[in-house]
C-alpha positions in Angstrom: -28.0 24.1 16.6 -30.8 26.3 15.6 -32.8 25.1 12.7 -31.3 22.6 10.3 -28.2 24.4 9.1 -26.0 22.3 6.9 -22.5 22.1 8.2 -19.5 22.7 5.9 -16.8 20.2 5.5 -14.4 22.7 7.3 -16.7 22.9 10.3 -17.0 19.1 10.5 -13.2 18.6 10.1 -12.4 21.2 12.8 -14.9 19.6 15.2 -13.2 16.2 14.7 -9.8 17.7 15.3 -11.0 19.5 18.4 -12.5 16.4 19.8 -9.2 14.4 19.1 -7.3 17.2 21.0 -9.6 17.5 24.0 -11.7 14.3 24.0 -14.5 16.5 25.3 -17.8 17.2 23.5 -18.5 20.2 25.6 -15.1 21.7 24.7 -15.8 21.1 21.0 -19.1 22.9 21.4 -17.4 25.9 23.1 -14.7 26.2 20.6 -17.2 25.9 17.7 -19.3 28.7 19.2 -16.1 30.8 19.6 -14.8 30.1 16.2 -17.9 30.4 14.1 -20.0 32.8 16.2 -23.1 30.6 16.0 -24.7 27.9 18.1 -22.9 24.6 17.7 -24.5 21.3 16.6 -25.9 19.2 19.4 -23.5 17.0 21.3 -25.0 13.9 19.6 -24.4 15.4 16.1 -20.7 16.1 17.1 -20.4 12.6 18.3 -22.0 11.2 15.1 -19.6 13.3 12.9 -16.6 12.0 14.9 -17.8 8.4 14.7 -18.3 8.8 10.9 -14.7 10.1 10.6 -13.4 7.1 12.5 -15.4 4.6 10.5 -14.9 6.1 7.1 -11.9 8.4 7.3 -14.0 11.2 6.0 -16.5 13.8 7.3 -18.2 14.0 3.9 -21.4 12.0 3.5 -20.8 9.0 1.3 -22.0 9.2 -2.3 -21.2 6.9 -5.2 -17.9 8.1 -6.6 -17.7 9.4 -10.2 -14.9 6.9 -10.8 -17.0 4.0 -9.6 -19.9 5.1 -11.7 -17.7 5.5 -14.8 -16.0 2.2 -14.3 -19.4 0.4 -13.9 -20.8 2.2 -17.0 -17.7 1.3 -19.1 -18.0 -2.4 -17.9 -21.7 -2.5 -18.9 -21.0 -0.9 -22.3 -17.8 -2.9 -23.2 -19.4 -4.2 -26.4 -20.3 -0.8 -27.7 -18.0 1.0 -30.1 -15.9 3.7 -28.3 -18.0 6.6 -29.5 -21.2 5.1 -28.1 -19.5 4.1 -24.8 -18.2 7.7 -24.4 -21.7 9.2 -25.1 -23.4 6.8 -22.6 -20.8 7.5 -20.0 -21.1 11.3 -20.4 -24.9 11.0 -20.2 -24.7 8.9 -16.9 -22.3 11.4 -15.4 -24.4 14.4 -16.5 -21.7 15.8 -18.6 -22.5 18.1 -21.4 -22.9 16.3 -24.7 -19.8 16.8 -26.8 -18.7 15.8 -30.2 -16.8 12.6 -30.3 -14.1 11.8 -32.6 -14.9 8.9 -35.1 
């Protein structure tokens, strides 16, 4: 792959599907070049993306989920009144500050 181009979720998903169909890294690279018209990722990158999918069920890099963050924030703020808890949760999730109903 020339440079350090970031692969889209679609590109990663197609590579996983192609590898499952063909069980060939070289075939995946050829199909990628044909489909997207650019040089494919290296064979080791394709292998890593496939392994990540097998291990996690996703081709998306893991990040803390919003639901997990919200759940932890609400747990930590359980003793606050509801308006304060909402404001702190909004701040931790980088949501625009909104008026709360008292």
